[in-house]
C-alpha positions in Angstrom: 2.4 21.3 7.7 0.7 21.5 5.0 0.0 18.4 3.0 -0.6 18.3 -0.5 -3.2 15.4 -2.2 -3.1 14.1 -5.3 -5.8 11.1 -6.5 -7.5 10.2 -9.2 -10.9 10.8 -8.1 -11.4 12.7 -4.9 -14.3 11.0 -3.3 -13.3 7.8 -2.4 -12.8 5.8 0.7 -9.0 6.5 1.6 -9.5 9.8 0.8 -12.8 10.5 2.7 -11.1 8.7 5.7 -7.5 10.0 5.7 -8.7 13.6 7.1 -9.4 11.8 10.8 -6.7 9.6 10.9 -4.6 12.3 10.1 -5.9 14.3 13.0 -5.6 11.4 15.9 -2.3 10.7 14.7 -0.9 14.6 15.2 -2.5 14.6 18.7 -1.1 11.6 19.7 2.7 12.4 18.1 2.6 15.6 19.4 2.9 17.1 15.7 0.5 19.8 13.7 -0.5 18.6 10.4 -3.1 19.5 7.9 -4.1 18.3 4.0 -4.0 22.0 3.3 -4.2 21.7 -1.2 -6.0 18.7 -3.1 -6.3 18.0 -6.6 -7.8 15.6 -8.2 -7.3 14.7 -11.9 -11.5 13.3 -12.6 -14.2 15.1 -12.7 -16.8 13.5 -9.9 -19.1 11.5 -11.6 -23.0 11.7 -10.3 -23.6 11.6 -6.9 -20.2 11.9 -5.3 -18.4 15.0 -4.4 -16.5 17.3 -6.3 -12.9 18.6 -5.8 -14.7 21.5 -4.7 -17.1 20.3 -2.5 -14.2 17.1 -0.8 -11.9 20.1 0.2 -15.0 22.4 1.6 -16.6 18.9 3.5 -13.0 17.6 4.7 -9.7 19.9 4.4 -8.1 22.0 2.0 -7.8 24.1 -1.6 -8.9 22.9 -4.3 -6.3 23.3 -6.8 -6.2 23.7 -10.8 -3.2 21.3 -10.9 -1.0 18.4 -9.6 1.9 21.3 -9.7 -0.1 23.8 -7.6 -0.3 21.4 -4.9 3.3 20.7 -5.2 4.7 24.0 -5.2 2.5 25.0 -2.2 2.7 22.2 -0.3 4.9 21.0 2.5 4.6 16.8 1.7 2.9 15.3 -0.9 0.2 12.2 -0.3 -0.9 10.1 -3.9 -3.6 8.3 -3.1 -5.4 7.0 -6.3 -5.2 3.1 -5.0 -7.4 2.1 -6.9 -5.6 3.1 -10.0 -1.7 2.0 -9.7 -1.8 2.9 -13.3 -1.5 6.2 -12.6 0.8 6.8 -9.7 4.3 6.8 -11.7 3.0 9.8 -14.4 1.5 11.4 -11.0 5.2 10.8 -9.4 7.1 11.5 -12.3 5.3 15.2 -11.9 5.2 15.7 -7.7 8.9 13.3 -7.2 10.8 16.5 -9.1 9.8 18.9 -6.3 11.7 17.0 -3.9 9.3 16.7 -0.8 8.6 14.1 1.3 6.1 11.8 -0.8 4.0 9.1 0.3 2.2 6.8 -2.1 -0.9 4.7 -1.8 -1.3 1.1 -1.8 -0.8 -0.4 -4.4 1.9 1.4 -5.4 2.7 0.1 -9.0 1.0 -1.9 -11.5 4.2 -3.8 -12.4 7.9 -4.5 -10.6 9.2 -2.5 -13.4 7.6 1.4 -12.7 8.0 0.6 -9.2 11.5 1.0 -10.0 11.5 3.7 -12.1 9.4 5.8 -9.1 12.4 5.2 -6.7 14.8 6.4 -9.6 12.9 9.5 -9.0 12.7 9.5 -5.8 17.2 9.8 -5.7 17.0 11.7 -8.3 14.7 14.6 -7.6 15.6 13.5 -3.5 12.5 13.2 -2.2 12.6 10.5 0.6 9.0 8.1 -0.2 7.8 5.4 0.8 4.4 3.1 0.6 2.8 0.3 1.7 -0.7 -2.1 2.4 -1.8 -0.6 5.9 -2.0 -4.3 6.6 1.5 -4.0 7.1 0.7 -2.5 10.2 -1.6 -5.3 11.6 -1.0 -5.4 15.3 -1.4 -9.5 14.7 1.9 -9.1 12.7 4.2 -8.0 16.0 6.8 -10.1 17.3 7.1 -12.8 14.5 9.9 -12.0 12.0 11.5 -14.6 9.4 9.1 -17.3 10.1 9.5 -20.6 9.0 5.5 -20.4 7.0 2.5 -19.0 7.2 -1.5 -18.7 5.6 -2.7 -15.8 4.6 -6.9 -15.3 4.0 -7.8 -11.7 2.5 -11.4 -10.6 0.4 -11.8 -7.4 -1.4 -13.5 -6.5 -4.8 -10.7 -8.3 -6.6 -7.0 -9.6 -6.6 -6.2 -7.4 -8.8 -6.6 -4.7 -6.4 -6.8 -6.8 -3.0 -4.3 -9.3 -3.4 -1.5 -6.3 -1.7 -2.8 -6.6 1.2 -1.7 -10.5 2.0 1.4 -10.3 0.3 2.6 -7.1 2.4 1.8 -9.2 4.9 3.3 -12.1 3.6 7.0 -10.3 2.5 7.0 -8.5 6.3 7.0 -11.7 7.9 9.1 -13.6 5.3 11.2 -11.7 4.1 12.2 -10.5 0.1 13.7 -13.9 -1.3 10.2 -15.5 -2.8 11.5 -17.9 -5.3 8.6 -19.1 -7.1 4.6 -19.2 -7.4 1.8 -21.8 -8.7 -1.7 -21.2 -8.4 -5.2 -22.6 -8.2 -8.8 -22.3 -9.0 -9.0 -18.8 -10.3 -9.0 -15.3 -10.3 -11.8 -14.8 -8.0 -11.1 -17.5 -5.8 -7.5 -18.0 -5.7 -5.1 -20.2 -3.9 -1.2 -19.3 -4.4 1.4 -21.0 -3.0 4.3 -19.2 -2.5 8.1 -21.0 -2.3 10.5 -19.5 -0.7 12.8 -22.3 -0.6 15.1 -24.1 2.2 11.7 -25.3 3.1 10.2 -21.9 4.0 6.5 -21.3 2.2 3.3 -18.7 2.4 0.2 -19.8 1.4 -2.2 -16.6 -0.1 -6.0 -17.4 -0.3 -8.5 -15.2 -1.8 -11.8 -15.2 -2.2 -13.8 -11.8 -2.7 -15.9 -12.6 1.1 -12.9 -13.9 2.5 -11.9 -12.2 6.3 -7.6 -11.2 6.7 -6.6 -13.5 8.9 -2.9 -15.3 9.6 -1.7 -18.9 10.4 2.1 -18.1 11.9 4.8 -21.0 12.1 8.0 -19.9 13.1 10.0 -22.4 13.3 9.8 -25.7 11.6 8.1 -28.6 12.8 6.6 -25.9 15.4 3.2 -25.6 16.0 1.3 -22.7 14.4 -0.3 -19.7 15.9 -3.9 -18.7 13.5 -5.0 -15.6 13.9 -8.1 -13.3 13.4 -6.7 -9.8 11.9 -8.8 -7.4 13.9 -6.4 -4.6 14.9 -7.3 -0.7 14.1 -4.3 -1.4 11.2 -5.6 2.0 9.1 -4.7 4.3 12.1 -1.3 3.1 12.6 -0.8 3.6 9.4 -1.5 7.5 9.7 0.9 7.0 12.5 4.1 6.2 9.9 2.8 8.5 7.2 3.1 11.6 9.6 5.9 10.1 11.4 7.6 9.8 7.9 6.9 13.5 7.0 7.7 15.2 10.5 11.7 13.8 9.6 11.1 10.0 10.8 13.1 7.8 8.6 11.0 5.8 5.9 9.1 3.4 7.6 9.1 1.0 4.5 12.6 -0.2 2.5 12.8 -0.4 -1.1 13.6 -3.3 -1.0 11.3 -4.5 0.8 8.5 -2.7 -1.5 10.3 -4.0 -5.1 10.1 -7.2 -3.6 5.8 -6.7 -2.9 5.6 -5.3 -6.4 7.7 -8.0 -7.9 5.7 -11.2 -6.2 2.3 -9.5 -6.5 2.9 -9.6 -10.9 3.9 -12.8 -10.5 0.7 -14.5 -8.2 -1.4 -12.0 -11.0 0.3 -14.0 -13.3 0.2 -17.4 -11.3 -3.3 -16.6 -11.2 -4.5 -16.9 -15.3 -2.3 -19.8 -15.3 -3.5 -22.2 -13.0 -1.0 -25.1 -12.0 1.7 -23.4 -14.0 4.7 -22.5 -12.1 5.9 -19.0 -12.1 9.2 -17.4 -11.4 9.2 -14.7 -9.1 
């Protein structure tokens, strides 16, 4: 399979690490796939690899346009992980080719953009999914529809990195979040998410916090504290390559829309501490 890679600026962490994980996933799954065609919107700033240099170092042929990548490729990967506002404009152009497409986290800047991309996916018959790699942390395995969960996590900003905790919360709690109230600030936030019927999740963000989980299966039971230490990114790439090879879409539209809707509410609540925001 020839993978077409689309990015905002190619010399970034995800693009620089995915080729090796793709190779590992192919070996494990017995699938032949490679990044074959590459396009990035922005030229490289000083000290960064240009698209041509990136291709020479990693994989693929630099293309002049996004459409060239989509035309030549069998499957499509849209990255731009730090620029979710670019995903809808890229998807509007790429999904027209009707090819299986993976779009990196954060899927969309808002729920409306997320819904629009799924509409385009259906219109053009282009199977599509998106997720944070944290959904595939082994520590989440064996838990489903739990009563309560507390998460912690860090990263450069709440805006960019809260998706990781939200993906874990939605995987564990489901899609029925009702409201969010936050304390602190966007730099150090504690957000309480109400799922109704006494079910709650807490999202704790601070730039230096590690990813952890504290999971209560049922009301009144003891909780399980789990630092997240598993190799979730290689597992994500296995899911992507399996999807490209014909496996069912691994994350439902309902779950992805729920993540984007909850993220929108969390960011709004963090800007208005103490005010409960409907999801």
